[in-house]
MARBA-3410 file (N, C-alpha, C, O; in Angstrom, 1 decimal):
211
0.9,-1.3,0.1,0.0,0.4,-0.2,0.9,1.1,0.2,1.0,2.1,-0.6 ~ 1.8,1.1,1.0,2.4,2.6,1.0,3.4,2.6,-0.1,3.9,3.7,-0.2 ~ 4.0,1.3,-1.2,4.7,1.9,-2.6,3.2,3.0,-3.6,3.4,4.0,-4.3 ~ 2.3,2.4,-3.4,1.1,2.5,-4.2,0.9,4.3,-4.1,0.7,5.1,-5.1 ~ 0.9,4.5,-2.9,0.9,5.9,-2.9,2.1,6.8,-2.8,1.7,7.9,-2.3
3.4,6.7,-3.1,4.3,7.0,-3.2,4.6,7.4,-4.5,5.8,6.9,-4.6 ~ 4.2,8.1,-5.8,3.8,8.7,-6.6,3.1,9.6,-7.1,3.4,10.5,-7.9 ~ 1.2,9.3,-6.2,0.8,10.3,-5.6,1.3,11.5,-5.1,0.9,12.6,-5.6 ~ 2.3,11.2,-3.9,2.4,11.5,-2.6,4.0,12.5,-3.5,4.5,13.4,-2.9 ~ 4.3,12.3,-4.3,5.7,13.0,-5.2,5.4,14.1,-6.0,5.9,15.2,-5.7
4.1,13.7,-7.7,3.3,14.1,-7.4,2.8,16.1,-6.6,2.9,17.2,-7.0 ~ 2.2,15.2,-5.3,1.4,16.4,-4.2,2.9,17.2,-3.6,2.6,18.3,-3.2 ~ 3.6,17.0,-3.5,5.3,17.5,-3.5,5.5,18.6,-4.0,5.8,19.7,-3.4 ~ 5.5,18.2,-5.6,6.1,18.8,-6.4,4.9,19.7,-6.8,5.4,20.5,-7.5 ~ 3.4,19.9,-6.6,2.2,20.5,-6.7,2.8,22.0,-5.5,2.9,23.2,-5.6
3.0,20.7,-4.4,2.8,21.9,-3.0,4.3,22.9,-3.6,4.2,24.2,-3.6 ~ 5.3,22.4,-4.1,6.6,23.2,-4.0,6.6,24.7,-4.9,7.2,25.8,-4.8 ~ 5.3,23.8,-6.0,5.3,25.1,-7.3,4.1,26.0,-7.2,3.7,26.7,-8.1 ~ 3.1,26.0,-5.6,2.6,26.6,-5.2,2.5,28.6,-5.3,3.5,29.2,-4.9 ~ 1.9,28.9,-5.5,1.9,30.6,-5.8,0.6,31.4,-5.5,0.6,32.7,-5.7
-0.6,30.6,-5.0,-1.5,31.1,-4.5,-1.8,32.6,-3.6,-2.6,33.5,-3.9 ~ -0.7,32.5,-2.4,-1.0,33.0,-1.5,-0.1,34.5,-2.3,0.2,35.5,-1.6 ~ 0.5,34.2,-4.1,0.6,35.8,-4.3,0.4,36.2,-5.0,0.6,37.4,-5.3 ~ -0.2,34.9,-6.4,-1.1,35.3,-7.3,-2.6,35.5,-7.1,-3.1,36.4,-7.8 ~ -3.4,34.7,-6.0,-4.6,34.5,-6.1,-4.9,34.9,-4.5,-5.3,33.9,-3.9
-4.9,35.8,-3.9,-5.1,36.2,-2.3,-6.3,36.4,-1.7,-6.8,37.5,-1.4 ~ -6.7,35.2,-1.6,-8.0,35.0,-0.2,-8.4,36.8,-0.2,-9.5,36.8,-0.6 ~ -8.1,37.7,0.1,-8.6,38.7,-0.3,-7.8,39.6,-1.2,-6.6,39.4,-1.4 ~ -8.5,40.8,-1.7,-8.4,41.6,-2.7,-7.7,42.0,-2.1,-8.0,42.5,-1.0 ~ -6.0,42.1,-2.9,-4.5,42.8,-2.5,-4.1,42.8,-1.6,-3.3,43.6,-1.2
-4.5,41.7,-0.9,-3.6,41.0,0.5,-2.2,39.8,-0.2,-2.1,38.6,0.0 ~ -1.5,40.7,-1.1,-0.9,39.6,-1.4,0.6,39.0,-0.8,1.3,39.8,-0.1 ~ 0.9,38.1,-0.9,2.1,37.6,-0.2,3.3,38.5,0.0,4.0,38.1,-1.0 ~ 4.2,39.6,0.8,4.7,40.1,0.5,6.3,39.8,-0.2,7.2,40.4,-0.8 ~ 6.2,39.1,0.1,8.0,38.2,-0.4,7.1,36.6,-1.7,6.0,36.0,-2.0
8.5,36.8,-2.2,8.0,35.3,-3.0,7.9,34.1,-2.0,8.3,33.8,-0.9 ~ 7.3,33.5,-2.8,6.6,31.7,-1.7,7.8,30.9,-1.8,8.6,30.9,-2.7 ~ 7.8,30.0,-0.1,8.6,29.1,-0.6,7.7,28.4,0.6,7.8,28.6,1.8 ~ 7.1,27.6,0.1,6.6,26.0,0.3,7.0,25.1,1.0,7.6,24.1,0.5 ~ 6.7,25.3,2.8,8.4,23.9,2.9,7.4,23.3,4.2,7.1,23.9,5.2
6.9,21.6,3.5,6.8,21.1,4.3,7.0,19.9,4.1,7.5,19.9,3.0 ~ 6.7,18.7,4.6,7.6,17.2,4.6,6.3,16.5,4.6,5.3,16.8,5.4 ~ 6.4,15.7,3.7,5.1,14.7,3.8,5.2,12.7,3.5,5.0,12.2,2.4 ~ 5.3,12.3,4.2,5.5,10.7,4.1,4.5,10.9,4.2,3.6,11.7,4.5 ~ 5.4,8.7,3.6,4.0,8.0,3.1,4.0,6.8,4.2,3.2,6.0,4.2
5.0,6.8,5.1,5.3,6.2,6.2,5.3,6.9,7.8,5.0,6.1,8.7 ~ 5.5,8.0,8.1,5.2,8.5,9.3,3.4,8.8,9.8,2.4,9.3,9.4 ~ 4.1,7.9,11.5,2.8,7.6,12.2,2.9,9.0,12.9,2.2,8.8,13.9 ~ 3.1,9.8,12.9,3.4,11.0,13.9,3.3,12.0,12.5,3.8,12.0,11.4 ~ 2.4,12.8,13.4,2.4,14.1,11.9,2.5,15.7,13.0,1.9,16.0,14.0
3.2,16.3,12.6,3.2,17.9,13.6,2.8,18.7,12.5,3.4,19.3,11.5 ~ 2.0,18.7,12.8,1.0,20.3,12.5,1.3,21.8,13.0,0.8,22.3,14.1 ~ 1.8,22.2,12.5,2.6,23.5,12.9,1.4,25.1,12.6,0.3,25.1,12.1 ~ 1.9,25.7,12.9,1.6,27.0,12.4,1.7,27.3,11.1,1.2,26.6,10.2 ~ 2.8,28.6,10.9,3.3,28.7,9.4,5.0,28.8,9.8,5.6,29.0,10.9
5.4,28.7,8.4,7.4,28.8,9.0,7.3,30.1,8.8,6.7,30.8,8.0 ~ 8.4,30.4,9.9,9.3,32.1,10.7,10.0,32.0,9.5,10.0,31.2,8.6 ~ 10.6,33.2,9.8,12.0,34.4,8.5,12.8,33.1,8.2,12.9,32.7,7.0 ~ 13.4,32.3,9.6,14.3,31.8,9.9,13.9,30.2,8.9,14.6,30.2,7.9 ~ 13.1,29.2,8.8,12.3,28.6,8.4,12.7,28.5,6.4,13.2,27.7,5.6
11.9,30.0,6.4,11.6,30.6,5.2,13.3,30.5,4.5,13.6,30.3,3.3 ~ 13.8,30.5,5.1,15.6,31.4,4.8,16.0,30.1,4.3,16.3,29.8,3.1 ~ 15.9,28.9,5.7,16.7,27.6,5.4,15.5,26.1,4.2,15.9,25.2,3.5 ~ 14.4,26.6,4.6,13.3,25.4,4.1,13.7,24.4,4.9,13.4,23.3,4.5 ~ 14.3,24.6,6.0,14.1,23.3,7.4,12.8,23.8,7.7,12.7,25.1,7.9
11.8,23.1,7.9,11.1,23.1,9.4,11.2,23.0,10.8,11.1,21.8,11.2 ~ 11.2,23.7,11.7,11.2,24.2,12.7,12.5,24.5,13.2,12.9,24.3,14.4 ~ 13.3,25.1,12.1,14.9,25.3,12.2,15.0,26.1,13.2,15.5,27.1,12.6 ~ 14.9,26.5,14.7,15.0,27.5,14.9,14.6,27.1,16.6,14.3,26.0,17.1 ~ 14.5,28.4,17.1,15.0,28.1,19.0,13.4,27.4,19.5,13.1,26.6,20.5
12.4,28.1,18.2,11.2,27.1,18.9,11.0,25.3,18.6,10.2,24.5,19.0 ~ 12.3,25.2,17.6,12.3,23.5,17.0,13.2,22.7,17.7,13.3,21.5,17.5 ~ 14.2,23.7,18.9,15.0,23.3,19.8,13.9,22.8,20.9,14.1,22.0,21.7 ~ 12.8,23.7,20.6,12.3,23.5,22.4,10.9,22.1,22.2,10.3,21.4,23.1 ~ 10.6,22.0,20.9,10.0,21.8,20.4,10.2,20.1,20.2,9.5,19.2,20.5
11.7,20.0,19.6,12.7,18.8,19.7,12.4,18.3,21.8,11.7,17.5,22.5 ~ 13.2,19.1,22.0,12.6,18.6,23.9,11.7,18.2,24.5,11.7,17.4,25.4 ~ 10.9,18.8,24.1,9.5,18.2,24.6,9.3,16.5,24.0,8.8,15.5,24.5 ~ 10.0,16.7,22.6,9.5,14.9,22.4,9.9,14.2,22.5,9.6,13.0,22.3 ~ 11.6,15.4,23.2,12.3,13.7,23.7,13.6,13.1,22.5,14.3,12.1,22.7
13.5,13.8,21.4,14.4,13.7,20.8,15.6,14.3,19.6,15.2,15.3,19.0 ~ 16.8,13.9,19.2,17.9,14.6,18.7,17.1,15.6,17.1,16.0,15.9,17.0 ~ 18.2,15.9,16.2,17.4,16.8,15.3,17.5,15.2,14.4,16.6,15.0,13.6 ~ 18.5,14.1,14.3,18.5,13.5,13.2,17.3,12.5,13.1,16.9,12.2,11.9 ~ 16.7,12.0,14.3,15.3,11.4,14.3,14.2,12.8,13.7,13.5,12.5,12.7
14.0,13.8,14.1,13.0,14.9,14.0,13.3,14.5,12.4,12.5,13.8,11.8 ~ 14.2,14.8,11.7,13.8,15.5,10.4,14.2,14.4,9.9,14.9,14.6,8.9 ~ 13.9,12.9,10.1,13.8,11.6,9.5,12.3,11.5,8.9,11.5,11.5,9.8 ~ 11.7,11.3,8.0,10.2,11.7,7.0,9.8,10.3,7.5,8.6,10.1,7.9 ~ 10.6,9.4,7.5,10.3,7.5,7.8,9.7,8.0,9.2,8.6,7.4,9.4
10.0,8.9,10.3,10.0,8.6,12.0,8.7,10.0,11.9,7.8,9.8,12.8 ~ 8.5,10.9,11.3,7.3,12.2,10.9,7.4,12.7,10.5,8.5,13.2,10.3 ~ 6.2,13.2,9.9,6.2,14.4,8.9,5.7,15.4,9.3,5.0,15.3,10.3 ~ 5.8,16.5,8.7,6.1,17.8,9.1,5.1,19.2,8.2,5.6,19.9,7.3 ~ 4.0,19.2,8.5,2.8,19.7,7.2,2.6,20.8,8.4,2.4,20.1,9.4
2.4,22.3,8.7,2.2,23.8,9.0,1.2,23.5,8.0,1.3,22.9,6.9 ~ 0.0,24.4,8.9,-1.4,24.8,8.4,-0.7,25.9,7.4,-0.6,25.4,6.2 ~ -0.2,26.9,7.4,0.3,27.3,6.2,2.1,27.0,5.9,3.0,26.7,6.7 ~ 2.3,27.2,4.4,2.9,26.6,3.9,4.2,28.0,4.2,5.3,27.6,4.6 ~ 3.9,29.1,4.2,4.5,29.6,2.9,4.7,31.0,4.7,3.6,31.4,5.3
5.9,31.4,5.0,5.9,32.9,5.7,5.3,33.4,5.5,5.1,33.5,4.3 ~ 4.2,34.4,6.4,3.2,35.0,5.9,3.8,36.6,6.3,3.1,37.5,6.3 ~ 4.6,36.6,6.5,5.2,38.1,7.0,4.9,38.4,8.4,4.4,37.7,9.2 ~ 5.4,39.6,8.6,5.4,40.4,9.9,4.1,40.8,9.9,3.5,40.8,8.8 ~ 3.5,41.2,11.4,2.5,42.5,11.6,3.7,43.6,12.0,5.0,43.6,12.0
2.0,44.8,12.3,3.0,46.6,12.5,4.0,46.4,13.8,5.1,47.1,13.7 ~ 3.8,45.1,15.4,4.1,44.8,15.7,6.1,43.9,15.9,6.9,43.5,16.8 ~ 6.1,43.9,14.7,7.4,42.8,14.3,7.2,41.0,14.3,8.1,40.2,13.9 ~ 5.6,40.5,15.1,5.6,39.0,15.1,4.9,38.4,13.9,4.1,39.1,13.3 ~ 5.2,37.4,13.7,4.6,36.6,12.9,3.4,37.1,12.5,2.7,37.6,13.4
2.7,37.1,11.2,1.3,36.7,10.7,0.7,35.6,10.9,1.4,34.5,10.9 ~ -0.6,35.5,11.0,-1.3,34.1,11.0,-1.3,33.6,9.6,-1.6,34.1,8.6 ~ -0.6,31.9,10.1,-0.9,31.3,8.6,-2.3,32.1,7.0,-3.5,32.5,7.2 ~ -1.5,31.8,5.8,-2.6,32.7,5.1,-3.3,31.9,5.1,-3.2,30.7,5.6 ~ -4.5,32.5,4.5,-6.2,31.9,4.4,-5.8,31.2,3.7,-5.4,30.1,4.2
-5.7,31.4,1.8,-5.5,30.9,1.1,-5.3,29.1,1.5,-6.1,28.3,1.0 ~ -4.5,28.7,2.0,-3.4,27.1,2.1,-4.4,26.0,2.9,-4.8,24.9,2.5 ~ -4.7,26.5,3.6,-5.4,25.3,3.8,-6.1,24.6,3.4,-6.0,23.4,3.3 ~ -8.0,26.0,2.7,-8.6,25.7,2.7,-8.1,24.2,1.3,-8.4,23.0,1.4 ~ -7.4,25.0,0.4,-6.6,24.2,-0.4,-6.2,23.1,-0.7,-6.6,22.3,-1.6
-4.7,22.9,0.8,-4.8,21.1,0.2,-4.1,21.0,1.4,-3.0,20.5,1.5 ~ -5.0,21.6,2.6,-5.2,20.6,3.8,-6.4,19.3,3.6,-6.6,19.2,4.8 ~ -6.9,18.7,3.3,-7.5,17.9,3.0,-6.6,17.3,2.1,-6.1,16.7,3.0 ~ -5.9,17.0,0.9,-5.5,17.0,-0.2,-4.3,16.1,0.6,-4.1,14.9,0.4 ~ -3.7,16.7,1.5,-2.3,16.2,2.2,-2.0,15.0,3.4,-1.2,14.2,3.6
-3.5,15.5,4.0,-4.2,14.4,4.8,-4.4,13.0,4.1,-3.7,12.0,4.2 ~ -5.5,13.2,3.2,-5.5,11.7,2.1,-4.5,11.0,1.7,-4.7,9.9,1.3 ~ -3.1,11.7,1.8,-2.3,11.0,1.2,-1.4,10.3,2.5,-0.6,9.3,2.4 ~ -1.7,11.0,3.9,-1.3,10.1,5.2,-2.1,9.4,6.0,-2.0,9.5,7.2 ~ -3.0,8.6,5.4,-3.4,7.5,6.0,-2.8,7.1,6.9,-3.6,6.4,7.4
-1.9,7.0,7.6,-0.6,5.6,8.6,-0.8,6.9,9.8,-0.6,6.7,11.0 ~ -1.0,7.7,9.4,-0.7,9.1,10.9,-1.6,8.7,11.6,-2.8,8.6,11.2 ~ -1.1,8.4,12.8,-1.7,8.0,14.2,-2.0,8.8,15.2,-2.8,8.6,16.0 ~ -1.4,9.8,15.0,-1.0,10.7,15.4,-1.0,12.1,15.6,-0.4,12.3,16.7 ~ -1.5,13.5,15.2,-1.9,14.5,15.2,-1.0,15.6,15.9,-1.6,15.6,17.0
0.0,16.4,16.0,0.6,16.9,17.6,0.3,18.0,16.9,0.8,18.1,15.8 ~ -0.8,19.2,17.4,-1.5,20.3,16.9,-1.0,21.5,18.0,-1.2,21.8,19.1 ~ -0.3,22.0,16.8,0.7,22.9,18.2,-0.4,24.6,17.6,-0.6,24.9,16.5 ~ -0.8,25.0,18.5,-1.8,26.6,18.3,-3.1,26.3,17.6,-3.4,25.4,16.9 ~ -4.0,27.5,18.1,-4.8,27.2,18.0,-5.5,27.4,16.6,-6.7,27.6,16.5
-4.6,27.2,15.5,-5.1,27.2,13.8,-5.1,26.1,13.8,-6.3,25.7,13.7 ~ -4.2,25.3,13.9,-4.2,23.9,13.1,-5.2,22.6,14.5,-5.5,21.4,14.3 ~ -5.4,23.4,15.7,-6.5,22.9,16.3,-7.7,23.2,15.9,-8.7,22.5,16.0 ~ -7.6,24.0,15.6,-9.0,24.1,15.0,-9.2,23.4,13.9,-10.3,22.9,14.1 ~ -8.9,23.1,13.2,-9.0,22.8,12.1,-9.0,20.6,12.3,-9.8,19.8,11.8
-8.1,20.3,13.0,-8.2,19.0,13.2,-9.3,18.3,14.2,-9.9,17.3,13.8 ~ -9.3,19.0,15.4,-10.4,19.4,16.1,-11.7,19.2,15.8,-12.6,18.5,16.4 ~ -11.5,20.2,14.5,-13.3,20.3,14.4,-13.3,21.5,15.2,-12.4,22.0,15.9 ~ -15.3,21.9,14.7,-16.0,22.9,15.3,-16.1,22.7,16.8,-15.8,23.8,17.3 ~ -16.4,22.0,17.6,-16.0,22.3,18.8,-14.9,22.3,19.4,-14.4,21.8,20.4
-14.2,23.3,18.2,-12.6,23.4,19.2,-13.1,25.0,20.2,-13.9,25.9,20.2 ~ -11.9,24.4,21.3,-12.7,26.1,22.1,-12.0,27.1,21.2,-11.4,26.6,20.3 ~ -12.0,28.1,21.2,-11.9,29.4,21.2,-10.0,29.7,22.3,-9.1,30.3,21.8 ~ -10.1,29.2,23.5,-8.9,29.1,24.1,-7.9,28.2,23.9,-8.3,27.1,23.9 ~ -6.8,28.4,23.9,-6.1,27.4,23.6,-5.5,26.6,25.2,-5.0,25.5,25.4
-5.8,27.6,26.0,-5.2,26.9,27.2,-6.4,26.2,28.2,-6.2,25.8,29.3 ~ -7.8,26.3,27.3,-9.3,25.6,27.3,-8.5,24.3,26.6,-8.4,23.2,27.2 ~ -7.6,24.4,24.9,-8.2,23.5,24.1,-7.3,22.5,25.1,-7.7,21.7,26.0 ~ -5.7,22.7,24.7,-5.1,21.9,25.6,-5.3,21.5,26.7,-5.4,20.3,26.8 ~ -5.5,22.3,27.7,-5.7,21.6,29.3,-7.0,20.1,28.9,-7.1,19.4,29.9
-7.5,19.7,28.0,-8.4,19.0,27.7,-7.6,18.0,26.9,-8.1,17.3,26.0 ~ -6.7,18.1,27.0,-5.9,17.2,25.6,-6.3,15.6,25.6,-6.3,14.9,24.6 ~ -6.8,15.0,27.4,-6.8,13.0,27.4,-8.1,13.3,26.6,-8.1,12.3,25.8 ~ -9.6,14.4,26.2,-10.7,14.1,25.7,-10.1,13.5,23.4,-10.6,12.6,22.6 ~ -8.8,14.6,23.2,-8.7,14.5,22.2,-7.6,13.5,21.7,-7.5,13.3,20.5
-6.5,12.7,22.6,-5.4,11.9,22.8,-6.2,11.3,23.0,-7.0,11.7,22.2 ~ -6.7,10.2,23.7,-7.1,9.4,24.5,-8.8,8.8,23.4,-9.2,7.7,23.5 ~ -9.3,10.0,22.5,-10.3,9.0,21.8,-10.0,8.2,21.1,-9.0,8.1,20.5 ~ -11.5,7.1,21.0,-11.6,6.0,20.3,-11.4,6.4,18.7,-12.4,6.3,17.9 ~ -10.3,6.9,18.2,-10.4,7.3,16.8,-8.9,7.6,16.0,-8.2,8.1,16.7
-8.5,7.4,15.1,-7.3,7.9,13.9,-8.0,8.7,13.0,-9.2,8.7,12.6 ~ -6.9,9.6,13.0,-5.7,10.0,14.0,-6.2,10.5,15.6,-7.4,10.8,15.8 ~ -4.9,10.6,16.8,-5.4,10.7,17.6,-5.0,12.0,18.1,-3.8,11.9,18.2 ~ -5.3,13.1,18.4,-4.8,14.7,18.4,-4.4,14.8,19.7,-5.1,14.6,20.7 ~ -2.8,15.1,19.6,-3.0,16.2,21.2,-3.1,17.9,20.8,-2.8,18.4,19.7
-3.3,18.3,21.6,-3.1,19.6,21.2,-1.3,20.5,22.1,-0.6,20.3,23.1 ~ -1.3,21.0,21.4,0.2,21.5,21.6,0.4,22.9,21.8,0.5,23.7,20.9 ~ 0.7,23.5,23.7,1.2,25.1,23.1,2.2,25.6,21.6,2.8,24.7,21.1 ~ 2.2,26.7,21.2,3.3,26.2,20.9,4.5,26.7,20.9,4.7,27.9,20.8 ~ 5.6,26.0,21.1,6.8,25.9,21.3,7.5,27.1,21.3,8.7,26.8,21.6
7.2,29.0,20.8,7.9,29.9,20.8,8.0,30.1,22.2,7.1,29.9,23.1 ~ 9.7,30.8,22.5,10.2,31.2,23.3,8.9,31.9,23.7,8.6,31.7,24.9 ~ 8.0,32.8,23.1,6.8,34.1,24.1,5.9,33.7,24.7,5.2,34.4,25.4 ~ 6.0,31.9,24.5,5.2,31.3,25.7,6.0,30.4,26.5,5.8,29.3,26.7 ~ 7.3,31.2,27.1,7.3,31.1,28.4,6.6,31.4,29.3,6.5,30.3,30.0
5.9,32.2,29.8,5.0,32.4,30.6,4.1,32.1,30.6,3.5,32.5,31.5 ~ 3.4,31.3,29.7,1.9,30.0,29.8,3.2,29.2,30.4,3.3,29.5,31.6 ~ 4.1,28.5,30.2,4.4,27.3,30.6,4.6,27.5,31.9,4.2,26.5,32.6 ~ 5.1,28.4,32.8,5.2,28.8,33.5,3.9,28.5,34.5,3.7,27.5,35.1 ~ 3.2,29.7,34.3,1.4,29.7,34.4,0.8,28.3,34.8,0.4,27.9,35.9
0.9,27.8,33.6,0.5,26.1,33.9,1.4,25.2,33.9,2.0,24.6,33.0 ~ 1.6,25.0,35.3,2.7,23.9,35.2,2.3,22.3,35.2,3.1,21.4,35.5 ~ 1.1,22.1,34.8,0.4,20.4,34.1,0.8,20.3,33.3,1.6,19.3,33.2 ~ 0.7,21.2,32.0,1.7,20.9,31.5,2.8,20.6,31.1,2.8,20.4,29.9 ~ 4.2,20.5,31.6,5.3,19.7,31.5,4.8,18.3,32.7,5.0,17.1,32.2
4.4,18.4,33.8,3.9,17.4,34.8,2.8,16.6,34.0,3.0,15.4,34.2 ~ 1.8,16.8,33.3,1.5,15.5,32.5,1.0,15.4,31.3,0.2,14.6,30.9 ~ 1.5,16.4,30.6,1.5,16.3,28.9,2.5,15.6,28.2,2.6,14.7,27.4 ~ 3.3,16.7,28.8,4.6,15.9,27.9,5.0,14.2,28.2,5.5,13.6,27.3 ~ 4.5,13.5,30.0,5.6,12.7,30.0,4.5,11.5,28.7,5.1,10.6,28.1
3.4,11.7,28.5,2.5,11.2,27.9,2.8,11.5,26.2,2.7,10.8,25.3 ~ 3.1,12.9,26.3,3.7,12.6,24.4,4.7,12.3,24.6,4.2,11.2,24.8 ~ 6.0,12.0,24.8,6.9,11.4,24.7,6.7,9.8,25.1,7.5,8.9,24.8 ~ 5.8,9.6,25.7,5.9,7.8,25.7,5.1,7.6,24.1,5.8,7.0,23.3 ~ 3.9,8.0,23.7,3.8,8.3,22.3,4.5,8.1,21.4,4.3,7.2,20.5
5.6,9.2,21.4,6.4,9.2,20.4,7.5,8.0,20.4,8.3,7.3,19.8 ~ 7.3,8.2,21.2,8.4,6.6,21.9,8.0,5.5,20.9,8.7,5.1,19.9 ~ 6.8,5.2,21.2,5.8,4.1,20.5,5.9,3.6,19.1,5.9,2.4,18.7 ~ 5.9,5.0,18.5,5.4,5.5,16.8,6.3,6.0,16.5,6.1,6.9,15.8 ~ 7.5,5.9,16.8,8.7,6.1,16.1,9.8,4.4,16.4,11.0,4.2,16.1
8.9,3.7,16.9,10.2,2.3,17.3,10.1,1.7,15.9,10.7,0.7,15.6
END
């Protein structure tokens, strides 16, 4: 089954790499991506874990390597894996909600994922990865898409209710996580249950699903 899906996945990878929707056909008139698109996604026919992030940052945009920044260092610490294992497509698929760096807002923070990306690409990508057993939904945009309409508006509430999503009798299971950005350091300090309860479960599942 995996071998029969490889050509379709290769075609999808090529189409994503060539995507220029946010540059040429923005969802809102005049809201063009302010730079040349550089889609970043790791689609796998064998990985049982999908890391569903928000959108690449500037450093990822420049390198083409997802989570190639301080946020990635923290995420790998959460997962208890090294860089070689993290970037092994046999073990992890890494597909953000928006494939391209969206630019900065007036305060210097990353803008949200582009509106055009997920409606056009997300389901097509998921259809090509039926082997995924666990989705790590990082941040509210990924959580809202993967959990569905009953996803709470509050990221804290969503992550706090992680057992309902991660232990549900369905495949793939969804484990909502906060973004590993340094901006969430305060959140982690205010919510010690995340490190005490969620991380041990996360590390156990990662160990099982990547072995």
